[in-house]
C-alpha angles and dihedrals in degrees: 000000000000124000111250117239121184122239089241092055090051090047091053093046091051093048092053088053096042095049087069087064093044092254136116136199115233133188120224112224113244092237094054119118086219094060094100092051100040101032124214092304133024136173122236134182109253098223100042105024088228111156111241104178133009133200091030116192099226097204095041091051092045092054091044091052092046096240095118122058123221089251095058131084131186113251138179114280111288 
């Protein structure tokens, strides 16, 4: 059984890692007209607000950046 980790916790872990590169992970509000273009999550540069990547797979990026262990899984807020 995998250890549950909330989406918010993964988001915070990723932002701590991305800030080292001058980037940040942002969540697009569900009511935003840009949701179809940006996806639920996107990455932007901190200083310029330029969008670097859209439609980010939160769990995939977290595993790629090494902030989620193999024994963890994203779950609904506890």
